[in-house]
BALUMGU-683150 format. One record per residue: residue number from 1; residue in three letters; x, y, z of N, C-alpha, C in turn. Coordinates in nm, 4 decimals, decimal comma. Atoms other than C-alpha are relative to their C-alpha. Layout:
BEGIN
REC  nulum  zake        nu        nv        nw       cau       cav       caw        cu        cv        cw
REC    NUM   ALA         X         Y         Z         X         Y         Z         X         Y         Z
...
// end
This chain:
BEGIN
REC  nulum  zake        nu        nv        nw       cau       cav       caw        cu        cv        cw
REC      1   MET   -0,1251   -0,0330    0,1099   -3,8165   -0,1135   -0,3597    0,1310    0,0855    0,0404
REC      2   ALA   -0,0989   -0,0740   -0,0667   -3,6208    0,1341   -0,1607    0,0406   -0,0501    0,1599
REC      3   SER    0,0188    0,0917   -0,0823   -3,6109   -0,0883    0,1330    0,1319   -0,1389   -0,0816
REC      4   ARG   -0,0866    0,1196    0,0722   -3,4443   -0,3495   -0,1363    0,1991    0,0901   -0,0863
REC      5   LEU   -0,1326   -0,0820    0,0029   -3,1985   -0,0771   -0,2469    0,1108    0,0159    0,0803
REC      6   ALA   -0,0872   -0,0433   -0,1864   -3,1025    0,0477    0,0915    0,1157   -0,1571    0,0469
REC      7   SER   -0,1180    0,1166   -0,0863   -2,9584   -0,3134    0,1847    0,1000   -0,0013   -0,1013
REC      8   ASN   -0,0828    0,0042    0,0639   -2,7591   -0,3269   -0,1158    0,1131    0,1106   -0,0045
REC      9   PHE   -0,1122   -0,0438   -0,0201   -2,4136   -0,2990   -0,0140    0,1063    0,1022   -0,0960
REC     10   GLY   -0,0622   -0,0886    0,0727   -2,2718   -0,1594   -0,3433   -0,0633    0,1148   -0,0610
REC     11   TRP    0,1145   -0,1301    0,0566   -2,5669    0,0847   -0,4445    0,0189    0,0688    0,1809
REC     12   SER   -0,0020   -0,0743   -0,0836   -2,5361    0,2333   -0,0300    0,1779    0,0611   -0,0150
REC     13   MET   -0,1588   -0,0100    0,0355   -2,1049    0,2592   -0,0679   -0,0273    0,1206   -0,1390
REC     14   ALA   -0,0172   -0,0952    0,0818   -2,1803    0,4142   -0,3944   -0,1057    0,1739   -0,0310
REC     15   MET    0,0713   -0,1549   -0,0206   -2,4370    0,7057   -0,2960    0,0596    0,0507    0,1320
REC     16   VAL   -0,0942   -0,0676   -0,0944   -2,1869    0,7418    0,0120    0,0996    0,0974   -0,0784
REC     17   LEU   -0,0310   -0,0505    0,1397   -1,9393    0,8159   -0,2735   -0,0120    0,1258   -0,0641
REC     18   ARG    0,0928   -0,0876    0,0767   -2,1208    0,9966   -0,4938    0,0253    0,1410    0,0845
REC     19   ARG   -0,0229   -0,1160   -0,0531   -2,1814    1,2318   -0,2391    0,1100    0,1283    0,0705
REC     20   TRP   -0,1012   -0,0301   -0,0365   -1,8720    1,2662   -0,1017    0,0900    0,0813   -0,0956
REC     21   GLN   -0,0517   -0,0214    0,1275   -1,7223    1,3198   -0,4408   -0,1118    0,1921   -0,0093
REC     22   GLU    0,0715   -0,1280    0,0562   -1,9860    1,6284   -0,5262    0,0240    0,1086    0,1522
REC     23   PHE   -0,0267   -0,0695   -0,0764   -1,9280    1,8200   -0,1981    0,1905    0,0138    0,0475
REC     24   ALA   -0,1254   -0,0318    0,0316   -1,5456    1,7260   -0,1812    0,0033    0,1052   -0,1426
REC     25   GLU   -0,0517   -0,1182    0,1713   -1,4836    1,8771   -0,5534   -0,0457    0,1353    0,0155
REC     26   GLU   -0,0449   -0,1586    0,0138   -1,6461    2,1658   -0,4781    0,0428    0,0610    0,1060
REC     27   ALA   -0,1160   -0,0526   -0,0414   -1,4571    2,2433   -0,1381    0,0764    0,0731   -0,0513
REC     28   PHE   -0,1454   -0,0406    0,0337   -1,1824    2,2330   -0,3067    0,0527    0,0466   -0,1966
REC     29   LYS   -0,0271   -0,0434    0,1172   -1,2490    2,3739   -0,6565    0,0986    0,0885   -0,0289
REC     30   ASP   -0,1413   -0,0940    0,0044   -0,9471    2,6402   -0,5989    0,0975   -0,0511    0,0385
REC     31   LEU   -0,1330    0,0669   -0,0647   -0,7098    2,3832   -0,5136    0,0557   -0,0897   -0,1297
REC     32   PRO    0,0044    0,0561    0,1375   -0,5133    2,2286   -0,8490   -0,0398   -0,1201    0,0304
REC     33   HIS    0,0531    0,1653    0,0037   -0,6867    1,8450   -0,9205   -0,0594    0,0208    0,1595
REC     34   GLY    0,1080    0,0433   -0,1231   -0,9196    1,9270   -0,6296   -0,0152   -0,1350    0,0675
REC     35   SER    0,0030    0,1311   -0,1241   -0,9887    1,6157   -0,3966    0,1244   -0,0305   -0,0233
REC     36   ARG   -0,1031    0,0560    0,0500   -0,6947    1,4788   -0,5166    0,1098    0,0610    0,0420
REC     37   GLY   -0,0881   -0,1150   -0,0779   -0,4864    1,7659   -0,4598    0,0015   -0,0039    0,1235
REC     38   PHE    0,0004   -0,0045   -0,1811   -0,5930    1,7721   -0,1297    0,0832   -0,1238    0,0986
REC     39   HIS   -0,0798    0,1726   -0,0632   -0,5286    1,3872   -0,0482    0,1821    0,0480    0,0029
REC     40   LEU   -0,1587    0,0220   -0,0361   -0,1552    1,4645   -0,1464    0,0540    0,0896    0,0368
REC     41   LEU   -0,0563   -0,0800   -0,1330   -0,1028    1,7674    0,0552   -0,0058   -0,0355    0,1176
REC     42   SER   -0,0350    0,0535   -0,1186   -0,1941    1,6206    0,3085    0,0705   -0,1535    0,0347
REC     43   VAL   -0,1125    0,1213    0,0781    0,0054    1,3118    0,2175    0,0704    0,0413    0,0423
REC     44   VAL   -0,1013   -0,0971    0,0054    0,2969    1,5844    0,1825    0,0265    0,0547    0,1778
REC     45   VAL   -0,0434   -0,0839   -0,2067    0,2411    1,7347    0,5905    0,0108   -0,0781    0,0719
REC     46   HIS   -0,0046    0,0425   -0,1492    0,1332    1,4916    0,7840    0,1032   -0,1590   -0,0091
REC     47   GLU   -0,1005    0,1129    0,0106    0,3877    1,1791    0,6415    0,1401   -0,0172   -0,0853
REC     48   GLU   -0,1361    0,0378    0,0673    0,7305    1,0957    0,5555    0,0023   -0,0623   -0,1207
REC     49   VAL   -0,0033    0,1194    0,1506    0,7230    0,9989    0,1877    0,1209   -0,0025   -0,0436
REC     50   ARG   -0,1275   -0,0284    0,1009    1,0601    0,9876    0,0327    0,0040    0,0190   -0,1333
REC     51   THR    0,0098   -0,0319    0,1667    1,0097    0,9796   -0,3278   -0,0989    0,0113   -0,0371
REC     52   GLN    0,1022   -0,0456    0,0125    0,7764    1,0012   -0,5136   -0,0578   -0,0867   -0,1116
REC     53   GLY    0,0718    0,0784   -0,0336    0,7197    0,7119   -0,6227   -0,0403   -0,1461    0,1340
REC     54   ALA    0,0716   -0,0069   -0,1410    0,6470    0,6078   -0,2528   -0,1116    0,0320    0,0044
REC     55   LEU    0,0977   -0,0980   -0,0308    0,4075    0,8860   -0,2567   -0,0702   -0,0948   -0,0841
REC     56   ALA    0,0889    0,0361    0,1736    0,2305    0,7493   -0,6173   -0,0736   -0,1412    0,0351
REC     57   THR    0,0434    0,1128   -0,0960    0,2190    0,3729   -0,3766   -0,0853    0,0882    0,0884
REC     58   ARG    0,0567    0,0037   -0,0907    0,0919    0,5292   -0,0557   -0,2058    0,0759   -0,0429
REC     59   LEU    0,1192   -0,0509    0,0663   -0,1868    0,7324   -0,2582   -0,0945   -0,0629   -0,0980
REC     60   ALA    0,0698    0,0809    0,0911   -0,2402    0,4470   -0,4778   -0,0243    0,0365   -0,1552
REC     61   VAL    0,0214   -0,0928    0,1114   -0,1958    0,6941   -0,7763    0,0764   -0,1046   -0,1216
REC     62   ASP   -0,1165    0,0156    0,0922   -0,0323    0,5986   -1,1324    0,0805    0,1313    0,0187
REC     63   ARG   -0,1606   -0,1317    0,0023    0,3305    0,7637   -1,1474    0,0096    0,0994   -0,0655
REC     64   THR   -0,0025   -0,0986    0,0614    0,2376    0,9449   -1,4345   -0,1400    0,1000   -0,0028
REC     65   VAL    0,1205   -0,1035   -0,0571   -0,0966    1,1032   -1,3174    0,0497    0,0739    0,1396
REC     66   LEU   -0,0409   -0,0645   -0,0802    0,0919    1,1875   -0,9900    0,0791    0,0769   -0,0772
REC     67   THR   -0,0354   -0,0942    0,1029    0,3268    1,3561   -1,2053   -0,0466    0,1343    0,0091
REC     68   TYR    0,1276   -0,1637    0,0332    0,0424    1,6470   -1,3157   -0,0115   -0,0118    0,0910
REC     69   VAL    0,0592   -0,0381   -0,1674   -0,0341    1,6462   -0,9816    0,0456    0,0805    0,0251
REC     70   ILE   -0,0733   -0,0662   -0,0529    0,2443    1,7271   -0,8622    0,1010    0,1209   -0,0137
REC     71   ASP   -0,0810   -0,1407    0,1035    0,3498    1,9748   -1,1245   -0,0999    0,1049    0,0325
REC     72   ASP    0,0794   -0,1094   -0,0230    0,0403    2,1876   -1,0926    0,0171    0,0703    0,1387
REC     73   LEU   -0,0058   -0,0248   -0,1295    0,0728    2,2042   -0,6929    0,1266    0,0660    0,0277
REC     74   GLU   -0,1074   -0,0521    0,0526    0,4371    2,3147   -0,7857   -0,0500    0,1323   -0,0106
REC     75   LYS    0,0149   -0,0462    0,0797    0,3395    2,5280   -1,0048   -0,1180    0,1517    0,1068
REC     76   ALA    0,0710   -0,1163   -0,0655    0,0513    2,7100   -0,7367    0,1181    0,0040    0,1109
REC     77   GLY   -0,0759   -0,0284   -0,1646    0,3872    2,7539   -0,4266   -0,0289   -0,0666    0,0870
REC     78   LEU    0,0288    0,1231   -0,1630    0,2388    2,4290   -0,2161    0,0594   -0,0765    0,0181
REC     79   ILE   -0,1267    0,1018   -0,0031    0,5003    2,1891   -0,2894    0,0662    0,0812   -0,0645
REC     80   GLU   -0,0539    0,0471    0,1072    0,7662    2,1510   -0,4173    0,1763   -0,1003    0,0461
REC     81   ARG   -0,0941    0,1080    0,0459    1,0518    1,9331   -0,5220    0,1576    0,0427    0,0535
REC     82   GLN   -0,0978   -0,0280   -0,0065    1,3831    1,8523   -0,3269    0,0972   -0,0486   -0,0042
REC     83   GLN   -0,0919    0,1712   -0,0424    1,7067    1,6612   -0,3598   -0,0178   -0,0393    0,1574
REC     84   ASP    0,0533    0,0875   -0,1049    1,6642    1,4120   -0,1414    0,1887   -0,0243    0,1056
REC     85   PRO   -0,1617    0,0494   -0,0269    1,9964    1,4357    0,0990    0,0985   -0,1468    0,0475
REC     86   ARG   -0,0437    0,1842   -0,0199    2,0282    1,0716    0,1759    0,0195   -0,0817   -0,1401
REC     87   ASP    0,0168    0,0356    0,1419    2,0076    0,9865   -0,1972    0,0045    0,0912   -0,0996
REC     88   ARG    0,0316   -0,0985    0,0494    2,1061    1,2534   -0,4418   -0,0752   -0,0107   -0,1140
REC     89   ARG    0,0616    0,0525    0,1173    1,9351    1,0614   -0,7166   -0,1253    0,0256    0,0387
REC     90   ALA    0,1570   -0,0226   -0,0252    1,5629    1,0948   -0,5147   -0,0111    0,1484   -0,0056
REC     91   CYS    0,0597   -0,1106   -0,0439    1,3331    1,3692   -0,5149   -0,0799   -0,0242    0,1057
REC     92   ARG    0,1373   -0,0178   -0,0783    1,0996    1,4242   -0,2262   -0,0699    0,1378   -0,0083
REC     93   ILE    0,0846   -0,1134   -0,0302    0,8473    1,6456   -0,1689   -0,0385    0,0882    0,1182
REC     94   VAL   -0,0521   -0,0594   -0,1008    0,8289    1,8482    0,0343   -0,1640    0,1022    0,0257
REC     95   ALA    0,0697   -0,1627    0,0028    0,5304    2,1546    0,1333    0,0238    0,1345    0,0249
REC     96   THR   -0,0260   -0,2069   -0,0151    0,5537    2,5188    0,1331   -0,1011    0,0133    0,1343
REC     97   GLU    0,0830   -0,0483   -0,0745    0,4515    2,7500    0,3983   -0,0887    0,0220   -0,0244
REC     98   GLN    0,1254   -0,0208    0,1038    0,2079    2,8280    0,1940   -0,1138   -0,1087   -0,0143
REC     99   GLY    0,0003    0,1128   -0,0202    0,1254    2,4624    0,1632   -0,0869   -0,0504    0,0883
REC    100   ARG    0,0823    0,0587   -0,1072    0,0245    2,3727    0,4888   -0,0861    0,0722    0,0758
REC    101   LYS    0,0976   -0,0566   -0,0024   -0,1789    2,6486    0,5190   -0,1546   -0,0206   -0,0594
REC    102   VAL    0,0951    0,0303    0,1006   -0,3854    2,5544    0,2346   -0,0605   -0,1406    0,0570
REC    103   GLN    0,0141    0,1530   -0,0486   -0,3576    2,1771    0,3814   -0,1182   -0,0152    0,1764
REC    104   ALA    0,1124   -0,0804   -0,1461   -0,4992    2,3404    0,7579   -0,1606    0,0340   -0,0419
REC    105   GLU    0,1504   -0,0871    0,0036   -0,7805    2,5438    0,6019   -0,0744   -0,1498   -0,0979
REC    106   GLY    0,0952    0,1168    0,0311   -0,8829    2,1941    0,4026    0,0124   -0,0693    0,0955
REC    107   GLU    0,0747    0,0835   -0,0883   -0,9152    1,9752    0,6489   -0,0967    0,0181    0,0649
REC    108   ARG    0,1042   -0,0028   -0,0146   -1,1631    2,1869    0,7532   -0,1274   -0,0001   -0,0403
REC    109   ARG    0,1282    0,0279    0,1252   -1,3496    2,1852    0,4335   -0,0273   -0,1644    0,0323
REC    110   MET    0,0869    0,1555   -0,0389   -1,3395    1,8064    0,4752   -0,0419    0,0182    0,0809
REC    111   ALA    0,1191    0,0127   -0,1370   -1,4758    1,8130    0,7975   -0,1123    0,0563   -0,0596
REC    112   ASP    0,0778   -0,0272    0,0170   -1,7427    2,0240    0,6723   -0,0983   -0,1311   -0,1431
REC    113   ALA    0,0435    0,0665    0,1530   -1,7936    1,7987    0,3397   -0,0376   -0,1074    0,1061
REC    114   GLU    0,0355    0,1128   -0,1105   -1,8009    1,4861    0,5879   -0,1700    0,0388    0,0767
REC    115   ARG    0,0871   -0,0024   -0,1236   -2,0269    1,6380    0,8155   -0,1857    0,0246   -0,0930
REC    116   HIS    0,1454   -0,0450    0,0908   -2,2806    1,7351    0,4880   -0,0842   -0,1492   -0,0323
REC    117   VAL    0,0766    0,0877    0,0672   -2,2882    1,3687    0,3556   -0,0371   -0,1209    0,1383
REC    118   LEU    0,0785    0,1186   -0,1291   -2,2935    1,1727    0,6798   -0,0731    0,1017    0,1177
REC    119   GLY    0,0580   -0,0955   -0,0907   -2,5199    1,4775    0,8536   -0,1284   -0,0566    0,0409
REC    120   GLY    0,1025    0,0472    0,0051   -2,8534    1,2327    0,8661    0,0713   -0,0866    0,0708
REC    121   LEU   -0,0140    0,0609   -0,1050   -2,6582    1,0472    1,1091    0,0509    0,0977    0,1541
REC    122   PRO   -0,0941   -0,0615   -0,1161   -2,5582    1,0965    1,4792    0,1204   -0,0299    0,0271
REC    123   GLU   -0,1353   -0,0591   -0,0308   -2,2304    1,2367    1,5732    0,0845   -0,1605   -0,0069
REC    124   ASP   -0,0925    0,0619   -0,0460   -2,1522    0,8755    1,7191    0,0408   -0,1443   -0,1034
REC    125   GLN    0,0569    0,1005    0,0961   -2,3006    0,6964    1,4238    0,1433    0,0212   -0,1335
REC    126   ARG   -0,0815   -0,0398    0,1193   -2,0488    0,9148    1,1959    0,1209   -0,0283   -0,0030
REC    127   GLU   -0,1423   -0,0033    0,0008   -1,7447    0,8665    1,3515    0,0032   -0,2316    0,0292
REC    128   ALA    0,0221    0,1516    0,0381   -1,8320    0,4796    1,3771    0,0606   -0,0366   -0,1265
REC    129   PHE    0,0528   -0,0046    0,1866   -1,8826    0,4778    0,9852    0,1242    0,0468   -0,0127
REC    130   ARG   -0,0549   -0,0566   -0,0166   -1,6188    0,6684    0,9388    0,1930   -0,0909    0,0646
REC    131   ASP   -0,1030    0,0828   -0,0545   -1,3515    0,4361    1,1729    0,0309   -0,1781   -0,0868
REC    132   PHE    0,0209    0,1026    0,0162   -1,4992    0,1488    1,0296    0,0618    0,0141   -0,1687
REC    133   ALA   -0,0455    0,0493    0,1890   -1,4098    0,2501    0,6197    0,1333    0,0380    0,0381
REC    134   ASP   -0,1540   -0,0543    0,0084   -1,0650    0,4078    0,7414    0,0424   -0,1557    0,0108
REC    135   ARG   -0,0747    0,1194   -0,0315   -1,0052    0,0444    0,8707   -0,0227   -0,1237   -0,1489
REC    136   ALA    0,0295    0,0689    0,1061   -1,1466   -0,1059    0,5492    0,0529    0,0284   -0,0903
REC    137   ALA   -0,1145   -0,0987    0,1305   -0,9540    0,1218    0,2966    0,1144   -0,1014    0,0676
REC    138   GLU   -0,1569    0,0963   -0,0090   -0,6564   -0,0298    0,4969    0,0152   -0,1146    0,0354
REC    139   ALA    0,0316    0,1298    0,0647   -0,7311   -0,3584    0,4601    0,0100   -0,0458   -0,1142
REC    140   ILE    0,0287    0,0460    0,1574   -0,8217   -0,3694    0,1346    0,1493    0,0517   -0,0745
REC    141   PHE   -0,1541   -0,0515    0,0503   -0,4754   -0,1606    0,0219    0,0840   -0,0680    0,0627
REC    142   ASN   -0,0861    0,0547   -0,0461   -0,2814   -0,3884    0,2418    0,0217   -0,1243   -0,0645
REC    143   ALA    0,0170    0,1041    0,1046   -0,4092   -0,6925    0,0736   -0,0007    0,0033   -0,1329
REC    144   ALA    0,0121   -0,0664    0,1328   -0,4473   -0,5497   -0,2864    0,0984    0,1486   -0,0280
REC    145   PRO   -0,0447   -0,1103    0,0576   -0,1984   -0,2233   -0,3436   -0,0056    0,0398   -0,0948
REC    146   GLY    0,0253   -0,0582    0,1540   -0,2326   -0,2238   -0,6713   -0,1500    0,0274   -0,0394
REC    147   THR    0,1516   -0,0758    0,0338   -0,6068   -0,1127   -0,6314   -0,0441    0,1700   -0,0203
REC    148   ASP    0,0640   -0,0939    0,0520   -0,6860    0,1992   -0,7987   -0,1431    0,0956    0,0572
REC    149   PRO    0,1340   -0,0984   -0,0707   -0,9415    0,4810   -0,5636   -0,0374    0,0717   -0,1434
REC    150   CYS    0,0859   -0,0661    0,1228   -0,9851    0,6558   -0,8996   -0,0627   -0,0408   -0,0448
REC    151   ARG    0,1017    0,0419    0,1032   -1,1505    0,4351   -1,0906   -0,1313   -0,0779    0,0291
REC    152   ALA    0,1740    0,0715   -0,0737   -1,4495    0,3723   -0,8154   -0,0674    0,1092   -0,0607
REC    153   THR    0,0946   -0,1270    0,0658   -1,5495    0,7298   -1,0011   -0,0288   -0,0309   -0,1014
REC    154   GLU    0,0632    0,0061    0,1359   -1,5565    0,6219   -1,3364   -0,1220   -0,1574   -0,0363
REC    155   ARG    0,1153    0,0801    0,0094   -1,8286    0,4678   -1,5069    0,0218   -0,1216   -0,1028
REC    156   PRO   -0,0642    0,1101    0,1037   -1,8121    0,1352   -1,7152   -0,0277   -0,0178   -0,1160
// end
């Protein structure tokens, strides 16, 4: 039975995702919205996403959900809304100095979580897994940008 389950792609992906989620949520329990808040903060720090709508698209998160995450990260002093100098109707999301510090520390926490989840693999296989997962996720996102990654953790 174990060998049959181990060769089941869906089961394999669910095991990795569930274990990653356990470690990531523990690592980010002090951050508003946990790992979701960290992902938003990371995009704001590392990428230039001009509007909230573009940020929602980039994160593949519903705009209404994104508003709550932004509100709570802003209340925590990690991000701020700024009027876009190129388009006064648009509001940019910008990391504060504290947000940049929290995000940098979060990268260390995320690396620790990944080491725990993939700890049974040699380092070269961990790197290969991350690379393949990144490529697959980008391909899926490009082919079906409406795919909501948050639904992966919901039970039918």
